N, C-alpha and C positions, 0 to 999 in steps of 0.2 A: 536445388534453386528451385527446379519446373513443380514442384510438388508443394515449394512453399508459394509461387505464382498461384497454384490450381487453388490452394488451399483458400488463400485471398480471395480469387474470384467468385468461388463458391461460398464464402461468408459473405460477401458484397451482393451475392444474387440472392441470398437467403435473407438479410436483411431488408433489401427491397421488396420481396415477396411476404414479407410480414407488415412491412408498413404500408404496404399495399392492400393489405387485407384489414388494417385498420382506415387507412383512409376511404375504402370502398367496401365495407363488407359482405357484399352481395358477388363480386366478382369470384370470377376462378381460380384465380390466383393465388387465394388462401389454399386450396385443395392440394398444391406442390408442398407445402410444409407440413400441412395435417396427415397426409403420406407418411410423411417424412418421419414426423413425430410418433407414428404408430409401428414404423419399423424398429425403431430405436427405442421404444417402450417394450416392444415384444422382445428384441436382443436382451436388454437391462434384465428382463423377468426371467425369461429362460438360462441366464447366467448366474442370477441370484438361487433360482431352483436347483440349477446343476451344482453350486457351492453348500445348498443346503442337504443335497443330496449326497455328496460326496462327504460332509461331515460325519451324517449318521452311518456310513458304511465303512468307515474305519480309518486308522492311522495312514494304511499306505495309501489309499485313495485321495484321504482330504490332503496329505504333503503335495499328491501329484496336481492335485485340482488345485491346490491354494498358490501353488507358483503361476500357475497358468491365468487364472483369476486375479492375481495381483498385478499381472503387465496389463490387464485392459481395465482395471478400476484405480489402480494407483498410478498414478502421473508424478512426474518431479515436481517438488515444489515451486510453487508460482508466485510471481510478485504481486502487489499491489493490484498494480493497472491490470493484469490478467484476469485476477479475481473479480474485480469490479466489471470487466467487460462478461467474464461468464455470468455474474448476477444481473448485468445488465439483460442479456439475450435471454435469461430465464423471465425476467419479469417482461420484458419483449414478446415474446412466446405466449406468455400468461394472458397479455392484454389483447394481443391479436387474437388467439383463439374466444375470448372472453366478448370482443367486439364483432366478429363473425357468427357466432352461435354456435361453434363446436365444442359446447359446453361436456360432452362425454370424453372428448379426445382432452379436453381442459383437466378435467378430474382423474383421467390416467396419467397424463403427464406429470400433474403436481405429487400423485402417488408415488409414481415413476423417480422423479427427483430425490424423495424422501428415501426410497427403497436405495436408490444408487449411493446415498449419502451414508446411510448404516452400512452398506455394502463397504465401503471404502475404508470407515471407522473400524469395521468388525477385521478386514482383512491387514490394518496398519497395525492395532493392538497384537494379532495375531503373529503378524512376521516380528513385532517389538519382542512378542514372547519367546517366538523361536529365536532369534538371535540372541537373548539374555541366555537361553538354557545350553 
């Protein structure tokens, strides 16, 4: 319960910072979400590179890394409301970064979202193939 409360507090604070970035693009408050976006971008790119390296390394490494990456990228099925919330957050982030002039961060964020979706579908297909065998 404590983790859920902290998660809600973090989400509300993050949304408030993004809205502050849209409302006043020159404020320092947008620096916090931008820094967090860079950290998450680096994390996703490192995970994607690790997965690609494990795929090229061989079968044993591939299966070992696949299980760990599947935990990171594949979450349980979401309902429609949480999907709408997720895409709404992505759109809010894009608008906030565009309004405040963080264009390099915006481009890297969009590319990272695309890579994240590709990794999720690749891991889901690989998982389905492994279970079918």
